N, C-alpha and C positions, 0 to 999 in steps of 0.2 A: 236560742239561748236568751232567757229573759233574767233580769237582773243578776246577772253572774253565774247563773245557775244553768246547766243543760249541756248538751253536746256541742262539739265546736263543728259539725258538719253542717248542721243547720244555720238559716239566718238569724241575726240578731233582731230580736223581737220586741225589745223593750220600749219602744217609741213607736210599734206598729199602729196604734190608734191615730196616730198624727199623720203616718207616712201613706197609709192607704184608707180607702172609703169602705165600708162596710161591704158593699158589693162585690169589690175587688177581693177582699180578705175570704167572702164565701166561696167565689170562683176557684180561688187557689186551694182551699180545703176539698171541695168536691171534684176539681179536675186539675191535679196539680200538673198534668203533662199538657195543660193547653197553650203554657207560655214555653218558649223555647228553652229545652233542657240544656244544661250545661255539663251534664254526665259524659265522659269519654274514656276510651281504653287506649292506652298507647303501647306500642311495641318499639324497643329501642335498639340500637346496633349494638349494645352488649349483651341482649338477650333478656332483658327484662321485660315483663309485662305489668301495666300499672293501670288501675281503674280508680276514678275518682271524680272530682269536680275541678272544671277548669276556672281558675280564678282570674288568670289574665292570659292574654294571648296578643302576638302579631305576628308578622311575618317571619321573624327571626329567633322566637323562643315561644315556649308554653309554660305556664305556672300550673301546676295540677297539685290539688290537694287529695291523697288518697283515702280510702275508706277507714284507714285507721287514725287519719288526721294529720299524718306527715306531710310535709310539703314537698314538692320535687321542683326544681327549676331546671328546663330541659331546653337546649338549643335545638332548633328546629331540623338542623343537619344531623342530628343524633337520632331523630324518629324515623322508623321504617314504616310504621302504619298508625295512622290516628281514625279510630272509629268514634263517630259521634252517636249516642243513643238518643231516642225520640222521648223516652219515657223518664219521669222524675224519680230520685231515689225515694221520694215521700209517696207513699200510698194513697188513694182517696181516702177521706175520711170514713171509717165504719162506725156509726153511731145511730142513736134513735133521733128523731126529729127534736126532742126535747133537749138531748145531750148535745146535739149540733147547735142549738139555738143558744145553750148555756156557753158552749165553747166559743161561739161568736161574740157573744156579749163579752166575756173575757177578753179576747183578743182586741176587740175594739175599743175597749178602755185601756189598753197599755200605752201610758203616756210617760217616757222618761223614768223608767222603773229603777231606783237605786238599788245597788247591790246590797244583799242583807249583811248585817254586821259579822255574822258568822262565815263568811266567805265559802270558799270551795276547796277541797282537797287538793295539795299541791303534788303535782306529777314529775318527779326529779330526772325521770328516766332520760330525757333528752339532753339536760345540762345539770348534772349532779354538782354540789358544791366543790368537790375535789378538782373538777374541770375548770371551775373559776380560779382556784388557788393555784393550780397547774395547767395552764390552757393547753388543748392540743394544738399541734402545729398548725398555723395559719389562723387561728381564732384570735380575736381580740375582745375578750368576754367583759372587760370593765371600763371604765372612763380612762384609765392611763394603761389599759392593757395588760400589766400585771398589777395584782391586788396591792402590793407593795410600794405601787407608786412610780416604778422605774419605767419609763418609757425606752427602755431598749428591748429591741426584739431579736430573736434568733434567726430569723429570716435572712436568707444570703444569696437569692437568685440575682437580685439587683444588687450590683456590687462596684466597688470604685473603678473596675475595669470596664465594665458596658453601661455605668449609669448614663452616659454622654447619648445613649440611645433611646432612652426613657421618653415615652409619649403620652399625651392625655388619651384616655380610652372612652371615658363617658362623663357626662356633666348631667346633674339631677338639679334642678331649679325648684326651690320652695315658693309658691306665689305668695306675694304679700310680706315676705319675710324682710325685714329691715336689715338686718345683719346677724349671720349665724356665729355663736360662739361654742357651739358644741362639737364634742370628738364621737363621730361614728362608732358603734359598737357592731362587731360582726360575729356571729356564731352560725357554723356549717353553711357559710355563703350567703347567709342572709344580713344584711345592713340595717340598723336602725338607728334613724337621725332624728333631730328635735328642733322645734323653734317654741316659743311660747305656747303652752296647752295644747300642742301637737307632736303627734309622732307618725313618721313613716317609716315602713318596712320596704327595703329594696333588696332587687335582686343585685348582690355585690358583683356580679361579672358583668352585668350591662347597666345598671342603674334604673332598671324598670321598676316601676312601683308595685308593689304585692299588695299592701293595704295603707289604709290612712285613719288615724284616730284624731279626732279634734272636739274640742268644746269651746264656747266663746269666751274670750278674753273677760276679766272681772274689771268692771268700772269701780274705780275709788281706790285701787292699790296704788302706793307711792313707793319713790325710790327704786332701786334697781329692778323691782318686780313691775314697774311701769314700763321698763324700757323693751318689754316683748323679747326677752332672752331665755334660753335655757340652754344648759351645757350637756344633756344627755340624759341617758337610761342606765339602770343596773338590769340584769337579767339572773334568773335562776329556773332550772326545771322548765315548766311551760310558762313562767311567769316572765312579764317585763315591766320595770317599776319606774315610774316619771313623777316628777313632782309639776304643780301647777303654780301660776302666778298669785293665786290667793292662799297659798300655803296648804295644799293637800296633797297626800301621797296616792297614787293611782296604782293599780295591779292590772295590768292587760293581758290577754293570752297571745303568746309571741306568735302564734300560727295565724290567728284570725284579727287580732287587734281589738277584739271585745272585752267591755270593762268586766272586771271581776269583783273588785271592790274599790273604795273609796274612803279615805281615812284623812281627818283634818290634823294637821300638825299643829296649827295656831290660828288664832282669828285675826284675819286680815284687817279688820277694822281697829286692830292694836298696833299696825304698822308692819305687820309680818308680811312675808312674801317667801318663795322660794325661786331660786334660778339654777342651781347646779344639780349635778348628776347624783343620785343615791349611791349607797354602797352597800352591797349585800355581804353578810358575814353570818356564816351558819344558817340558822333558820330566822333571823331577822334582817331587817333592811332599815337602814339608818339615813336620817337628812337633818341637817341644821336648817336654818331660815336665813333670809335676806332680812333688812330693816337695820343694819349695822351703822348706819348714819341719821337713822330716824327716832332713835329712843327704845327700840324694841328690846326686851330684854333676852340675852343670847340663850340657846338651849340646843340641844342634840337629841332626837326622839328615835327610838327603835321600836320597829312594828313587827309583830309575827308575819312572815311571807305567806302563811296560809289563809290567814284571816283579816289581816289589817289592824288587829287588836293592838294597843299600845303595850309594848314589854317592858319599857323604863324610859326615864327622861333624865338627862344629866342637864343642870343648868350651868352654864358658862360664866356666870357672875351671881353673885349673893344677893339674897332679898335683904332689904334693911333689917337690921338686928341679927341676921344669920351668920353662920360661920363665914369667915372671909369678910365680912362688912367692915371689919377694922381697917382694910385695905382702900376704903372707898369712904373717906371722910368727909362729908358734905352732901348737898342736895341731890348731886348728880346720881346717886345711887338709884334713885328713882325712875330714870330713864338712861342706864349706863350702857346699854348695846353689848358689845362683845359678842356679837353673833357668830355662830359656826356656819358660815355660808358657803365655804368651799368643801368639796369632797375630801373626804380623810381615806386613810389606808388601814392594812390591817396585815398582821404578821402572824401565821399559824404556828411558828414556832415559840414565841412568848405569850402567844393566844391574847394578845392585846390590840385594841383599835387605837391610832392615833390620828387625832383631829386637831388641825390648825382653827385658831379663833381669830376674831376679829379685834377691831379697835374700840376704845371706851368712847363715851360721849359725855360731854360734847366734845367734838375731835381736838379742836386747838385751844381750848381753855380748860385748864385744870384747877383753877381756884376752888371749884365745890366737888372736887373728887381728889383730894390730897391722899397720897400712899400710892402703892405699886398698882391698884385696881386689877386684882386678880379675878377670872383667868383671861383677862384681855391679852391681845398679842401675844397667843402662847401657842404650846402644843400641849395638849392633854393625852394621857395614856390610860385607857380604860378597859375595863373587863367586860366582855361582850355579853356575858351571862346575866349580870345585873347592872351594868353602867357604872360599878364603882370605880372612882380615881385610884390609880396605882402610883403616878406620879405626874408632874407637870414640870415644863420649862417655860420660862417667860423670857422671850426675845428683848422686849422694849418696855420694862417697867415705866408705869405713869407715863405712856405715850402721848405726845402732845402735837404729832405731825401727821396723824391718819395713818400712820404706819403699822396695819394690822399684820396678823402672822398668817393671813391667808395666801400663802405660797406652797406648792406641793412639797408635803414631807416625803422624802424617798428613802427607803428601806433597803441596805445593802450589807451584805456579808463579805468582809473584807479583811486583810491584815492592817493593822493600825499599831504604829510605832511597836513593832515587833512582834505582836501577837494577834491571833484570830478574835475579831470582835463583831458583834451586830451592832451596826451604827443606823443613826438616822440622819441624813444629810437635809440641809436647806439652805437656799440662797435667799436671804430675808429682804423684806422691802426697806429695811433700815440700811441696807448696804454692806451688812456683814455675812459671809459664808460660815456657817455653823457645822460643827460635827458632834452630836451626841451619841452615848450609849443608850440604845434604846430599850435595853432590858431594865436599866435602873434610872435613866434621865441624866446621868452624870455628863457635865460638860467637859468636852475634849478639845475642841479648838473654835476660834472664832478669829476671822481674818476679813479685811476689807477685799471686796471684789470689784468695787468702783473707785476711781481716783477723785471724783468729787464727792467729798464725805467730811463734812464739817463739825456735825454735831456730837461726835465722840471721838476720841483719840486712840480708842481700842476698846478691847473686852479684857475684862480682868479674868483671874484665876478662877473667882467663883461663877463666871457666866454673866455678870453684870456689866453693863456699857460704862465705860469711864467717861462721863459727861464733860463736854467742853463748855467753857463758860459762854453766857450771852447768846446762847442759842434757842431760846424759847419764842414762841409767838408773842408779839407785844401789839398794843394798839396802833402804833406806828407802822410796824412790820419789821421783821427780822429775815435777813436772809440766810437760808440753811440749805444744806444738800445731804442726800438727795430731795428731788422734788416731791410732792404729794403723791405721784404716781408710783414712786419708788423707784430704787435700783432695780428691782426686779418686781413681779406682781404674780398675778394667779396662772399665767402662761406655763406650759409644761417644761420639765427639765430632765436631764438623763444622764445615767451613768453607764460606762462602757467597761465592763470587767476586764477586756483584753488592754486596753490603753490605760485603764486606772483614773480617767478624767470623768468629770463631772460637768456638764454642758449647760448653759444657759444663755438668755437673751438678757443682756445687761443695758441699763440706761444711765448715761452721765447726763446729770441734770441738776439744777437749783431751782429754789423758789423763794418768793418773799410771803412768810406766814404772817398772818394777823390774828388777834384774838378780840373777842367781842364780849359785852354781856347778855347778848340775845339767848332767850331761854326757850325751852321745848313747848312746842305749841301742837296741838293735833293737826295731823295733815301735813305738816312741815318737816325738813330736815332739821337735824340738830347739831349744827357745826360749832356754834360759838366761836365763829371767826371764819376765815378763808385762807386761800393761797391762790398766788399768781405767778406767772413766769418772771424771772428775776430780769432786770433790764440788761440788755447785752450778752444774756445768756443763750444758747442755742443747745437744744437737746440732740444728743446722739445715741445711736444704738450700736452694740457690740455684741457679735457671738463670742462667747468666750469658753475656753476650757479650762477648769480648776483641777489641780492635783490635789486630790483629798486628804493627802498626808500632811501637806503643809498650807494649803490654802492659797498658794500662788498661781498667779495665771500662767500658764504655759503656752498658749497662743491665743490670739484674737483675730477676729475678722471685723474690720470697722465698716459700717454701712453708711449710705447717703439716703438720707429721706427725712421725714418730717420729725422722726424720733418719737412719736406718740402712737405707734401701732402696736398690737396686742397679741403677737403670734409666738407659738413656742417651737419646740424641738422634738426629734425623733432621731434615737441611734438605732444601727442595725449592725448584725454581725456581718454584713457585707462591707464592713469598714467606711460606712457612709454616716454623716450627719445631715439629716434634713431640716431645713428651717424656714420661716416665714421672714424673708428680707424686707427691712423697712421700707424699700421700693415698691414694695407690692408684687415682687417676683417670689415664686416659690423654689426654691434652691437646695443644692447638696454640696457639701464639701467633704474632704478626707478627714476622718475623724481623728486620725492619728497628728495631722500637721495642719488641718485648715484650708488646704490647697482647695479652692473652688474648681468644682468638677461640671456642675450642671444647674441650668435656670430657666424656668417658664415663667413669663410674664403674665400676671393675672389683672392689673390694673385695679386691684381691691386694696382698701386699708385692712388690715388683719385683725381679727378678733378670736382666732381660733389656733387650735394646735394640731399637727398631723399625727397620722396611725398608719398602720402597714397590717394587711391580711392575705390569705391565700383562699384560691376558689379554683378548683379542678386543677391543682398544682402550679397554678401562675400567681406570683407574687404580684400584689397592688400596693401601692401608696395613695391615700386618700387624704384631703383636707377640705375645711368649709371655707369659702371666700366670697364674702360678700353675702347673697342669697343663694350659692351654688354650692353642691357638695361635687368635688373634682376628684375623678380618680385616674391614676397614671399606673402603666405597666410597660415591660418591654415589648416590640414587636413579637 
């Protein structure tokens, strides 16, 4: 394959001129069988005969890519006979001397060929969009498992009766990773995990590496993009999509990791970056950007999955003088942020994309941005064909405490107040739990889910907060609850349709908020103030279960720890709720009551959320901890 074009059985040749000398290339063309062949035929215990390329092998398993391009992950104890071939699949070059010379000249000059703008044709055979919307049992094909954002799995092999026997099955460590924030995606037994500018494909059964894609980190990126983090991938057909620290969207081949196309979302020199997993909707793949504290104007881009061409762009804040600019009175509109940095969700019934947005800038000083500051700290509902805005709901108008709305929007079909409704649930960073009608955006319920909440006395019937006096940041400092990291944040939440409960990790905390006149500068963050822990205050994490009908807390599980970890939750049909305990343990409680059932100490500070999948009929639960991916299963 060269520049994203060609078959997937052959090697990636885009940088061949740097990787091999001319004599080596010539030798491979004239006598391809002189190097050790990786072609093999395998007979398995279930009667199959497979022939193809051995991609990876050890004493315990073999990874074989058959001649049709399909990958097979085969334990050695299921192999009856393994026959290795001595000849290469590629025949010796059959050309004249002049033609061979020209071919050699071409190949030796290949140095990092970029994929063409036209891309290559998408093959949906292996994973059609219908399987993303309605995943096959055992697959986890999106960031949240379900495209509607609910981390509730129908898997139940692991349940409250046997979870005490759950044990670690494998560990995969990513070299040089500072901390992993991603959620693995699993399709047909292959797991995809990321760190900044890197993707690994793993055997979900054993954790063995299949392939690895990497590109150098970008010098000069700032903000979250400079923190060397990435939260995951999106998949469709034979494609895998991932974003980079310098705000590019990449398409890789799922079987080989070869680069198919590379499209710029935004110019990183203008403070843009990307850190979160993309979202696939029909024939487009979407991503927002980071830069939400650095003055980058918020946007959401949609690219054609086949070619990488931009299909549309939605700006999450207005330009000066444009529609909506009347909600940004002052100079701050020039660098107002409101970036769409967290992954959104999609509903095939309403055919709408729901995307959460970030805080306005400067974060703590609203003197130069009077008004509601649309569409900051909101959720926007967009039409996937055009990016047209259908409706929006703003959780925190004129936010002054860095309380973005970049918490998972969760789509649920449920009875609500006596009739079936299509709901959008969110536990917002501002401390209130919201229930919206996702068809119209109608506000239905808003109740506090933390006790330390001082900035508002409640949510009015119009969905707007009822502000408490004297809670704005000042030069001297104002104590306000919750703290800047919020009562909740970007970590996963879940809803169990059997219990009727919404689960989240809540933080009880307060901070001293200050404002300043500091203004935007290139290469710097644009806070306009700051926040620090309030004297005498301690942060505490609680695992909480909320009745979506009332917003009331049904049960809670207090935790002992620093109160500053960033792990989420996973609900399953086995009656379990997995979560990342503030102490560093990975744990499970009974979903109905919160009764503790199991834990495994990782000695890590959490920055990721768990998921579950099946390989060969066996359920696994996996989570990123530190620089490792951990997978658990029953004996």
